[in-house]
N, C-alpha and C positions, 0 to 999 in steps of 0.2 A: 442679318439673322437675329441679332440681339434686339433690333427694333421690333421685329415681328413677334418675338417671344414676349417682350414687354407689353405690346399692344394686346395680344391675345390674353395675357394675364390680367390686364386691366379690365377687359370686357368680361372675363370669367368672374371677376369680383363684383360685377354689376348684376349678377343673377338675382332676380326678384322671386323669392319663395313665399310671398304673401298670398293669401287666398289659395293655399296649396290644394285644398280639397276641390275647389271649383275648377282649378286648372287641370287637375288629374281627371275630373269628369269630362271636361272638354277634350282632353287628349284621348280618352277612351272613345268618345263619340267620333273623333277624327279617325281613329284606327278602325272602328266599325265601318265608317264611310269608305275607308281605303279598301277594305275587303269587298264591300258591295260594288264599289266603282270598278275594281279589277274584274269581278265576275261579269258585270254588265259590259265592260270594254271587251273582255275576251269573247263574250257572246256575239257582240257586233263584229269583231274581227273574224270569228268563225263563219258568220254569215257572208261577209264580204269575200274572204279567202277560203272557200270551201273546196278542198281537193277531191271531194267525193261526188261532185256534180256529174250527172250523166252526160256522156258524149265527149268528155275530155280525153285528149291524148295523154298517154302515160307521162311524157315529158312535161306537158302543161300542168298536169296534176302535181308533179314533184315540185315545180316552180311555185305553185300556189301554196303548197305546204311550207316551203322555205319562207315565203313572204309572210305567212301566218305566224311562223315562229319568231322571225325578226321583229315584226310589228308588236307582238305580245311582249317581247323582251324590252323594247323601247318604251311601250306604254307602262309596263310595270315599274321601270326605273323612274319615269317621269312622275307617276302618281306617288310613289314613295318619297321622292325628293320634295314634292310639294307638301306632302303631309308632314315630313320632317321639319320643314321651314315653318309651317303653321304651329306645330307643337312647340318648337324652339322659340317662336315669336312671343309666346306667353311669358317667357322667363327673361328675355333679353331683347335688346334692340337689334333685330335681324339686319336692318339696312346698314347700320354701322359695322356690324360683324362681317357682312358681305364685302364692304369696302376694304376692310383689313384683309379678308380672305383673297380679294382680288390682287392685292400686293403680293400675298404669299403665292398665289397662282402664277404670277409673273415670275417670281423667284424660282419656282420649281418647274416652270414651263419647259425648259430644255430637257429636263429629266422625264417629262411626260410626253415627249414627242412620239415615242414608240406607241403609246396607248392611243393617241389621236390618230396616228397612221393606221393602226390596226382597225379602229372603228370606222374610219372613212373608207378604207379598203373593203371592209365588210359590206357597207352600203353599196359601193360600186359593184361588187361581185353580184349582189342580189338584184339590183335594179338594171344592170346591164345584162343579166341572165347569162353570166359567164359559165356557171355550173349550178346545179341544184342538188338537193338531197336525193339520193338514189342514183346519181350519175356515177359512171365508171370513169375514173380519172387516173392520170399519172402525174405526180408532182416531182419536179426536179430530176426526172428520169430515173429515180430510185425508189420512190414510194408509190405504189399503185393499189387501188381498191375501190370500194364503194363509199361515197360521201354519206356520212351518218347525220351530221349536224353542221349548220353554218351559224355561228354565234356572232355577237357584236365584235368580239376580239379574235376568236379562234375558229378554225374549221377542223372537224374530226373526220378522218378517213379510216374505215375498217379494212385493213389489209387482208389478203387472202390467206395469210398464215395465221389469222386470228387476232393479231395485234391491232391496237387502236392508235393510229398516228395522229397527233394533234399538232397543228402548225398555226402560228400567228398569221392573220390575214395579210398583214403588211409584208410578210416574208414570202408570200407566194409569188414567185418570179416567173418560172416556166411551168406551164400546165398544159397537158394534153387531155381533152375531153372526148371520150369515145362514144358519148351518149347524145351528141348533137346529131339529130336525124336518127338513122338506123345504123346498127352495127352489122357486120357480116359474120354470120355463123358459118364456118368453113370446115368441112370434113373431107380429107383426102383418103381415097381407098386404093390400095395396091392389089393388083391381081396378077396371076402368072401369065407369061407370054403365050402359053398354050391355050388359054381360055378364048372363047368366042366373044369378041368385043361387042357386037350387036346384041347378043343375048344378055350380056352383063348390063349394058346400057338400058335395055328394056326392063330388067329386074329392078334397077335403081329407080327408074321412072315410076314403077309400080309402088316401090317403097315410099317415094316422095308423095305420091297421091294418097296413099293410105295414111301417112302421118298427118297430112294436111286436113284430111276429112275427119280423123278420129282424135286429133290432139289440137283443137282450135285454141286452147289456152296458151300453147307454145308457138304454134305456126299460124300467124295471122296471114302470111303470104306463103304460097306453095313453094317448097324448096325446088331449086333448079339444078339439073345435072349439066354442068358446063362442058363436060367431055374430058378427053385426055389432056393432061397438063404437063406430064413428064414421062420420059422413057428411061427409067433407071436400069442399072445393069441386070437386076434380077426381077423387075416388076414393071408393069404398066400402071401409071398413077392416074386415077380419075377423080375429079373434084366435084363435090356437091356443095352448093351455097344457099343461104337463106338470110333474108333481112330480119333482124331481131332487135329488141331493145336490150339494154345492159343487163336487166334482171333475168332475162330469158336466154341469153346467148349460150351460156355454158350448159344449161339443162337441155336446150335444143340440140347442141352438138353431141352430148352424151347419149341422148335418145336415138339420134341418127346412127351413131356408131354401133350401139347395141342392136338396133333393128337390122342394120346391114350385116353384121356378123351372124345373127340368127338366121336370116334368110339365105345368106351365102352357104352356111352349113347345110341347110335344108336342100338347096339346089346343087350342092356339090361343087361350088365355085371355090377354087383354091386361092387362099391369101398367102403369098410367099413369106417365109420366115427363115432365119438362119438355122441350119441343122448341123449337128456334129455326129459323124458316123465313126464308131470305134470298132476296130477289128482286133481279135486276139489270134493266137497262133493257130488254134483249131479252125477258126474261120478262114484264115489264109490258106491252110492246107486243103480245106474243102473247096475253096475257090480254085486253087491250082488243079485239083483233081477234076473238077467239072470242066475247066478250060482244056485239060488234056483229053478228056473224053470227047469233047466237041471237036477237038482238032484231029485226033487220031482214031476216034471211034472206040467201040468196046473191044 
């Protein structure tokens, strides 16, 4: 450590501040070139990774957006690093400084293993298409939500309670991605045993057709009535399913439930629910009196 400190101190003493005005002018030109280069590079990246191209599937569009973000981050870091070396090279021998820095890098390499692991894991996640921005994921069985960003070192997931969960890419061990392919939007409807099953199934089919025809933004595929899935103690349970992407799943389920409830109310279809009946003394006396009248007559 003492050797590194001494070496860096000796190189700092070699800073050449002659022709300072000229060097500052060159540094300014380099900075302007950096801004222009970043804009040009970002423009090229936007053309190559354009997530708004027509005909793209939602998942492909999200993956392209992720690649766009990661490529821009790497390009920005590379351009600024090169610019920094050019500016620094006017004041000191950069080659010798890098040689000393290499020794320092070796010394702190063990401490930087986590950073290297995070960066490499980030590239693997993106290029293996493990998940993308906009995917619905569960990490370590405890954190679930929509992926907001995938950075060089960290991934951010917006949980459904509003919190932003940030995890290092190298720490992502167990992950479930529900956005690979299509998700199942599932709505289970309970009806009373007294209801006519064929009538209810017909009503549900009409609801599915209506939603498919009038809400194309949510229902790319017509919802399917799977039929009776359970016979509960107080209700017959019928399941309706539809394939959705992660962004539309919950909205589709909510709209299905709302429409089913509205139509069932209009058609007089009973949805069972727990009821509590409370009798007071007067009610009991009236009931006893009516029972006596039925039994013994007037």
